[in-house]
C-alpha positions as CSV (number, residue, x, y, z in Angstrom):
1,M,44.2,29.9,71.2
2,S,44.1,29.1,67.5
3,A,41.3,30.5,65.4
4,A,40.2,27.2,63.9
5,A,40.9,23.5,64.0
6,L,40.3,20.5,61.7
7,V,38.9,17.2,62.9
8,L,38.7,14.1,60.8
9,A,36.0,11.9,62.4
10,A,36.5,8.2,61.5
11,H,35.2,4.8,62.7
12,G,38.7,3.8,63.7
13,S,39.9,0.5,65.1
14,A,40.6,-0.6,68.7
15,L,42.9,-3.4,67.4
16,D,44.8,-1.7,64.5
17,L,46.3,1.5,65.9
18,A,48.4,2.0,62.8
19,A,45.2,2.6,60.8
20,N,44.1,5.3,63.4
21,T,47.6,6.9,63.2
22,R,47.2,7.2,59.4
23,V,44.0,9.2,59.9
24,A,45.7,11.5,62.4
25,D,48.6,12.0,60.1
26,L,46.3,12.9,57.3
27,A,44.5,15.4,59.5
28,R,47.8,17.1,60.2
29,R,48.8,17.3,56.6
30,V,45.4,18.8,55.5
31,A,45.4,21.3,58.4
32,G,48.9,22.4,57.5
33,R,47.9,23.0,53.9
34,L,44.9,25.0,55.1
35,G,47.1,27.1,57.4
36,L,45.4,25.8,60.6
37,E,47.4,25.4,63.8
38,E,45.4,22.6,65.3
39,S,44.1,19.3,64.0
40,S,43.0,16.0,65.3
41,A,41.5,12.7,64.3
42,A,38.5,11.4,66.3
43,F,37.2,7.9,66.5
44,H,34.3,5.7,67.4
45,C,36.9,3.1,68.2
46,G,40.1,4.7,69.3
47,E,41.5,7.8,71.0
48,P,40.4,10.5,71.1
49,R,36.8,9.6,71.0
50,F,34.1,11.6,69.4
51,D,32.8,12.6,72.9
52,E,36.2,14.1,74.0
53,V,37.9,15.5,70.9
54,L,36.6,19.1,71.2
55,D,37.9,19.2,74.8
56,C,41.3,18.3,73.5
57,L,41.4,21.4,71.3
58,A,41.8,25.1,72.1
59,A,40.2,26.4,68.9
60,D,37.2,28.7,68.9
61,E,36.0,27.2,65.6
62,V,36.2,23.6,64.5
63,V,35.5,22.0,61.2
64,V,34.6,18.3,61.4
65,I,34.8,16.2,58.3
66,P,33.1,12.8,58.7
67,F,35.7,10.4,57.2
68,F,33.1,8.0,56.0
69,T,32.2,7.0,52.4
70,S,28.4,7.6,52.9
71,E,25.7,9.0,55.0
72,G,24.7,6.4,57.6
73,H,24.3,5.4,61.2
74,Y,27.7,6.8,62.3
75,S,27.7,10.1,60.4
76,D,24.0,10.9,61.0
77,K,23.4,9.6,64.5
78,V,26.5,8.5,66.5
79,L,28.8,11.4,65.5
80,P,26.5,14.4,66.3
81,E,25.3,12.8,69.5
82,Q,28.8,12.1,70.8
83,L,30.2,15.5,69.8
84,A,27.4,17.1,71.8
85,K,28.8,15.4,74.9
86,N,32.0,17.4,74.9
87,H,32.2,19.9,77.7
88,R,33.3,22.6,75.2
89,Y,30.5,21.9,72.8
90,P,28.3,24.9,73.7
91,E,31.2,27.4,73.2
92,V,32.7,26.1,70.0
93,A,31.5,27.3,66.6
94,L,31.2,23.9,65.0
95,R,30.7,23.1,61.3
96,T,30.3,19.5,60.2
97,T,30.6,18.8,56.4
98,V,29.1,16.1,54.4
99,P,30.9,12.7,54.5
100,V,34.0,12.6,52.3
101,G,32.5,9.9,50.2
102,L,29.7,12.3,49.0
103,H,32.1,14.7,47.4
104,P,31.6,14.9,43.6
105,E,35.3,14.4,42.9
106,I,35.2,10.9,44.4
107,G,34.1,9.6,41.1
108,V,37.0,11.3,39.3
109,L,39.4,9.8,41.9
110,V,38.1,6.3,41.4
111,S,38.2,6.7,37.6
112,H,41.8,7.6,37.7
113,R,42.5,4.6,39.9
114,L,40.7,2.3,37.5
115,T,42.9,3.6,34.6
116,L,46.0,2.8,36.5
117,L,44.7,-0.7,37.3
118,R,43.7,-1.4,33.7
119,R,47.2,-0.5,32.6
120,R,49.0,-2.5,35.3
121,F,47.0,-5.7,34.7
122,S,46.2,-5.2,31.0
123,L,42.5,-5.4,31.5
124,G,41.1,-2.8,29.2
125,S,37.5,-3.9,29.2
126,A,37.2,-5.2,32.8
127,R,34.0,-4.8,34.7
128,V,34.0,-2.7,37.9
129,A,32.8,-3.7,41.4
130,I,32.5,-1.2,44.1
131,L,32.9,-2.9,47.5
132,A,31.2,-1.1,50.4
133,H,30.2,-1.8,54.0
134,G,26.5,-1.1,54.0
135,T,24.2,-1.5,57.0
136,R,20.5,-2.4,57.5
137,R,20.4,0.2,60.3
138,H,20.4,3.1,57.8
139,S,19.0,3.1,54.2
140,G,21.4,5.9,53.2
141,S,24.5,3.8,53.8
142,R,24.4,2.0,50.5
143,R,23.3,5.0,48.3
144,S,26.7,6.5,47.7
145,A,28.2,3.2,46.6
146,E,25.3,2.6,44.3
147,A,25.5,6.1,42.9
148,L,29.2,5.7,42.4
149,S,28.8,2.5,40.5
150,E,26.1,4.1,38.3
151,R,28.4,7.0,37.5
152,L,31.3,4.7,36.7
153,A,29.2,2.5,34.4
154,E,28.3,5.6,32.4
155,S,31.8,7.2,32.3
156,E,33.8,4.0,31.9
157,H,31.4,2.4,29.5
158,V,31.5,-1.0,31.3
159,P,29.1,-2.8,33.7
160,A,29.6,-1.6,37.3
161,K,27.9,-2.9,40.4
162,A,28.1,-2.3,44.2
163,F,28.5,-5.2,46.6
164,F,28.3,-5.0,50.4
165,F,29.7,-6.5,53.6
166,D,26.3,-6.4,55.4
167,E,23.6,-6.0,52.7
168,D,22.5,-7.6,49.5
169,P,24.2,-8.1,47.2
170,L,26.8,-9.5,49.5
171,L,30.5,-9.5,48.7
172,E,30.5,-13.2,47.8
173,E,28.0,-12.5,45.0
174,I,30.8,-10.9,43.0
175,E,31.8,-14.4,41.9
176,E,28.7,-14.5,39.6
177,F,29.6,-11.0,38.4
178,C,33.1,-12.3,37.5
179,R,32.0,-15.4,35.7
180,G,33.3,-15.1,32.2
181,F,34.7,-11.6,32.7
182,S,37.6,-9.8,34.4
183,V,36.7,-7.5,37.2
184,L,38.4,-4.6,39.0
185,A,37.2,-4.4,42.6
186,V,37.6,-1.1,44.4
187,P,37.0,-1.1,48.2
188,F,34.9,2.0,48.8
189,L,36.2,2.0,52.3
190,I,38.1,4.6,54.3
191,G,40.0,2.4,56.8
192,G,43.0,0.5,55.8
193,G,42.7,-1.6,59.0
194,R,42.1,-5.3,59.5
195,H,38.5,-5.2,58.4
196,T,39.7,-4.2,54.9
197,R,43.1,-5.9,54.8
198,V,42.0,-9.3,56.2
199,D,38.2,-9.7,56.3
200,L,37.6,-8.4,52.8
201,A,40.3,-10.4,51.2
202,R,39.1,-13.6,53.0
203,R,35.5,-13.2,51.9
204,L,36.6,-12.7,48.3
205,G,38.9,-15.8,48.4
206,F,42.3,-14.1,48.5
207,P,44.9,-15.7,50.7
208,G,46.6,-13.5,53.2
209,E,46.2,-9.7,53.5
210,V,45.7,-6.9,51.0
211,G,47.9,-3.9,51.9
212,E,48.7,-0.9,49.8
213,E,49.2,-2.8,46.6
214,P,46.4,-4.5,44.6
215,V,46.3,-8.2,44.2
216,A,44.9,-10.4,41.4
217,A,43.5,-13.9,41.2
218,E,42.2,-15.9,38.3
219,R,38.5,-16.6,38.1
220,P,36.6,-18.7,35.5
221,G,36.9,-16.7,32.3
222,G,38.9,-13.8,33.6
223,S,40.8,-12.1,36.5
224,L,39.6,-10.5,39.7
225,V,41.8,-7.6,40.8
226,L,41.3,-6.4,44.4
227,D,42.6,-2.9,45.0
228,R,43.6,-1.2,48.2
229,A,41.1,0.8,50.2
230,L,40.1,4.1,48.7
231,G,41.0,5.7,52.0
232,L,44.7,5.1,51.2
233,D,44.5,7.2,48.0
234,P,46.6,10.3,48.3
235,G,44.1,12.1,46.1
236,L,41.7,12.3,49.1
237,E,43.8,15.0,50.6
238,R,42.6,17.6,48.0
239,I,39.0,16.5,48.5
240,L,39.3,17.0,52.3
241,I,40.8,20.5,51.7
242,D,37.9,21.4,49.4
243,L,35.4,20.2,52.0
244,A,37.0,22.2,54.8
245,R,37.1,25.3,52.7
246,S,33.5,25.1,51.4
């Protein structure tokens, strides 16, 4: 029996198993760097589910990191309710951290990414758009994206604004934000699955998919650069390690 185990709890996808596999691989790498023998991903959509992951582990102690960008319906309600359904739940010393998107170093990670994008596309004074999911089921869902955009506006000295899949301002409203300006759009999303690769690109008017490389399109008065999902950034690994250790 191992002393402790790490679980990355993500929404997951029932259709894009590759996206789920990436989370599981990340969990193994982080656990290895922490010296833990056991690790697992757990999913709302995918296997193992939140309500069975503890039963798949032998560890006495388990650290669960919600692999979400914000507090919200899944991190605050679904995840704890489903974890409690595991048969081993009463006997495991369980610690659940804050969602990864609330870590203070997220802003540093995004700032570094913006620097790379500005150099690559020669857009030194581009505005910044943070693209997040949002939900009307939980008021906290939008807060981390809005807080991130406020921090970036201050640190990057450019206008920055959050846009959402399911709340106002919607993703499509970025067109007005772009009018007459170049914009760097950073998906503040963990999953690199179809929702990010296809749905996001389509709603912003990009043909095809957005994978691990950013894409650019001309807009009236400037360019719109759409980056990969933040969840694909290798810098998240050190943030996950810090969350597990704290």
